[in-house]
N, C-alpha and C positions, 0 to 999 in steps of 0.2 A: 452130838452133845449140844446142850444148849448153854449159854454163857453163864447162867446161874450155876449150872453143874460144874463148870470148868472153874468159876471163882471158889465154890466150896472146896473142890479137892486140892486146889493151889494153897489155900488156908490150911487144909489138913497137912500138907506137907511142911509147913512151917512150925507145927506143933508137933509133927510125927506122930499124928493119931490116924494117919491114912492106912486102911488095910491092904493086904496083898491083892484082892480082887480089885479095889478101887486104884490100886497103882497100876496094875495091868489094863484096867479100862482106860485110863489117862494115858499110859505108854502108847498103847494101840493107836489111840486117837492122834496124838502128837505126831506119829509116823505118817499119818495121811496127809498128803500135801494139800488136798482139796479143804480138810479141817483147818489149815493154817490160813487160807484165804477168806473161809468164812469166818474165822476168828477175828482177821483183821477189820472185816466189815462190821462185825457185831460189837468189836471193842470201841469203835468210832463213837465217841459221845457217852460212853459208859464208864470213863474213870473214876466217878462217883462212888463205883461199887468198891473200889480200892480205900484202904486206909492209908493215911501219910506214911505210916511205917511201911506198909507194901511198897509204896512206890520210891521211898528212900532206898529201898533193897534193890531197885531196878536201876542200876548205874553200870556204866560200861566195865569199870573195874571188876566188879562182882561177877560179869557176865564172863571175863577172860577166866577167872579162878574157876566159875562153874563149868565152863568148857572143858578145861584141864582135868576136872573131877571125871566128867563124862568120859574123856579120851583113856584116862587112867583105869577105869572101872568098866568100861563098856564090854569086856569079854568076861566080866562075872555077873552080869546082868542075870545071866541063867540060874544063879544061885541064890535067890532072893532070901532064903531063911537065915544062911550062914552069914550073909554080909549084909543084912538088912539095914543097919544105919548109914552104910556108905550108898546103899541103893537109894534110900530116901534122899540123901544129899544129892546124888546124880539126878535123881528125878526132879528134885527142886530146881536144879540147875537148868533142866531143860524147860521147865515152866518159866524160869527167870529169863531164859534166852527168849522163847517164842513170844512171851508177852511182853518182855522189855524191850526187844528190838522193835516191836510194833509200837510201843510208848513212844521210844526215843524218835522214831521216823515220823510219828503224829506230831510230836512237839517241834521238830525241825518243818513239817509241813505248815504247821500252824503260824511259826514265827516268820518263814518265807511269805505266808499269804497276808499276814500283818503288815510287812515291808511293803509288799506290792500294793496293797490298799491304801496306804498313806496318800498316793497320789493317785487314786482310782479314776477312772473315765467310764461314763455311761454307755451303752450300747447305741447303736443307731435306731432310726424310728422311720416311721412313714412319712413322706414329704418329697416335694419336687416343685420345679419352677417351671410354669407354661410360658414360652414365648410366642406371642401372636404374629400374625402376619403384619400386623401394624407397627411391629415393635414393641408393644405393650407387655409388661411382665406380670405374670398373677402367681404369687406363692400360694400354691395348694394347700399346704399345711394350715394356713390361717383362713382360707376362703371357706365361707359356710356352704352348707349344702344347697343343691338348686343350681339355677342358671348362674354361670360366673363369667360368661362372654357371649355376645351376639354379633358377629361380624361377618363380612362378605359373604352372606348366605349360610353361615354355619353358627349352629347354637351348641355351646358346649356347657355340660353341666357336670356337678359332682353329686355322686350317689351318696346314699346314707353310709354304704361302707368305705367311702373314700374314692371309689373308683372314678375316673374321668371318662366320660361319654360324650361322644360325638354325634349330632343330628345335623343332616344336610337339608336345608331349606331352599337352596337354589342351585342350579345348574353352574352357575357362575362361580362357584366356590371352590373348583377344583385347582385353581391357581395359588390358592391362599396357604402358604407354607408356614407351618407350626414346627415348633421344637419343644419336646418335653425333656427336661435335664434333671437328673438326682445329682446331688453334691456328694461327697463323701459323708456316711453315716446317715444315708437316706434311701429309701426304695419306695417304688410306686407301681401302682396298676392301672392300666390304660384300656379303654375299649375303643377300638378304631370305627370309622363309619361302616365298614363292610361286616362288622359283628367280631371281628378277630380281637382278642385278648392279649396284653402285652404285659410282663413283668419286669420292670427295669431294677437291675441290682444297682448298689452304690456307685457313684463316680461314673454315670453313664449318660448317653443323650440319643434320643430318638427323633429325627427329622422327618417330616411327611407331609404331603398336602392335605389340606381338610377334606379334599374329595377322594383322596387316596390314589384315584387313578391317573395314570400317564402313559399314552400310547396303548391303552386297552391292558395295561398292567398294574396291579396293586404295588406301589413301590415306597419302600422305607429305608432310611440310611442310619446305621447304628454306630456308634462309638462306646465302648464298654461290653457290659454283658445284659443279656436279656433272654428271658424264655417267652417263646411265641406259641399261642394255640390259635392257628389259623382257622377261620371260617372257609368251608369247601365251597369252591367256586370254579368248575372245570373250564370256564371260559376266560377267567381273568387269572392269571398266575399270580403268585404272591412272591415278591423278590425282596430279599434283604441285602442291602449293600454294605460292605464293610471295608476296611482298609486293603485286605487282601483276598478276601472272596465275595463272590454273589451268590446267595443261596435262592433256588427257585423252588416253590411248591405250589401244590393245588389246594391242599388242606391237610394240616398234620400238626404235630407238636414236636417243637426241637427247641434246643438251647444253643445260643451263640456267644462265644466270649471273644471279645476283640479289644482288649485293652491296649493302651499304647505302650504301657511298661511290661508287657508280656511279649516273649520272643515270637509267638505264633498266633494265629488265629484258629480257633477251632468249633466246629458245628457238630452237636450231639444229637442224633435222633430218637425220639421217644417212640413215635408210631407215626404210621403213613410211610412217604418216600421224599427223598430229597435229592435236588442236583446241585452240586457245588461245584461253582467254576472260579478259575484263577488264571488270568492271562487266557492262553489259548487251551489250557488243560481243564477236564472236568471230571467228576466222579459221582456216580450214584450211590447213595448210601442206604443201609438197611435198618430198621429198628435195633438199637443195641449198639450200632457203631457210631464212630466218632470220625470225622474229616477234619485233618490237621494241615494246614497250610505253613509250608516252610519257606525258605528262600528258594529251594530247588524244585519243589513238588508238592502235590497234595497226598498226604499219607492216610489211609485208612485202616482204623485199628478198632477192636473191641474197646467198650467203654463201660467205666462203672457209673451206671446212671444215677445211683442213689448220691453217689460222691459230687457229681457234676451239677446235680438239680436240688440237693438239699438247702441250699442257700434261699430258694423260694419259699421253703417249708419254714424258714425262720431258723436254720441250724448251721454248723460248721462240720462238715465230714472231714476229718482231717487223716483218714486211713490212707497210707501208703502214700502220702504227698509229699514233694519236695518241701523243705523246711523253709527255704526262702519264698516259695511260692504260697505257702499257708501264712507267712508273715506279711506278705503283700495283701492277702485277702483281708487280714485282720487290719492293716493298716488303712485300708479302704472304708471298712466299716466302723472304725473307732475314730477315723481321721487323725491319725498319728504318723510321724516319722519314726522310721526303723533305722537305727546306725549300728552298724557292725563292727565290733572291736576286731583289728587286723589278726589277732592271735586265734580267734574263735574258728572252730571246725563247723561249717554249715551243711556240710555234706551228709545228710542223713535224712531218712522219712519220719514223718510226724504218724501218729496213731490216734485213735479215738475220735469221739463224738461230743459236741457239747452245744447247747443252745446259743443262738446270737443274741438272746435276750439277757444274757449274763454279763455283769461288768468285765471289764478288760482284765482285771487282777485274776479273776475265776479262769479265764481263758488261758492265760500267761502261766499259771500255776500248774494247769493240765498238761502243758509242753514241758514246762520245766522239770516236772515230775519224772521224765524220761532220763534224766541225769546228763543230758548232753550239753546243755547251754542253761545260763541263768539270765535272768532280766532285771534290769533297773529303770523305773520309770521316772522322768524328769520333765514336768510340764506336759507337752504333747509329744515326747520323743521316748521311745523305747530303746535302750541300749542293751543289745546283746553282748554277753562276755562269758568266760569260761565258768 
């Protein structure tokens, strides 16, 4: 049933001009749970189709009365001819409840969103700082396309798509140490001298020699989170060093999360093969697996690849994610501090997906709609309350 048909039948309820066949049509439709969901989507933005009088009738007190009518006469619905006036009243009550409850929820949603929007914060963007071997710092956001540095036998340029590209001009360049760092609210893409590509998430840093090689190995050190697409080289292994893991590959794609404010370091393999080492222990993982280093050991488990790598595509994947972990991701991307009320229960999982290009208010509203917590934004602080 389309929305126009629903509104037509609803108005026929009010003036009692609805026919028996029309009543049965609407009654059957309102009993279908899928139709209720469709109705909710369709009604969003269509309130102008109702008159002021229609909306005045949709208030909580009328819902209570209407619901009592339904309870009192539900057994008599099978006799529509003899009890027609009461059937009309009960049918109208059904329409009031279905449409009205959605209307009230819509109004609450709109009011809540307006409150969060008063102190809204824009999403992060592409940007990073490159610290050269000389100590010079280059803000890549402001740098123009083309060559941005030429020192110690290394030419560094910025491509039209913003990617940072290294070109080795001298064998003496191998000892020149560079660090690419992203602040909160920043992300950046880098192409290393061997052709490997790295995507840095917000609040992260990657340190490497300009020549990349060290003792026959391609070596980088990571703090934070990065996605690696490593160029194949069977002679020179590619090693990522983190606080709790060393990840060794020959050519593959994988994601590493090594934030200081997270309890574990996790390496997730997308394709190829990876050896993850921690102290004297090591594990080989296969595509679709994740190696998590705890205080005691390396644990290998199945991974939700989309959830772990959606940040690289510009999305938040919040499905079955611990609420506090979700808020840490949000705090890094919007550069905000999260403050928890001592009475609030945060032991639950979030759901859903939303673009990281949305303003903070939209992201918070998507979580708040679960009904578990509420948010208040003041400056660059998010207060989590009941």
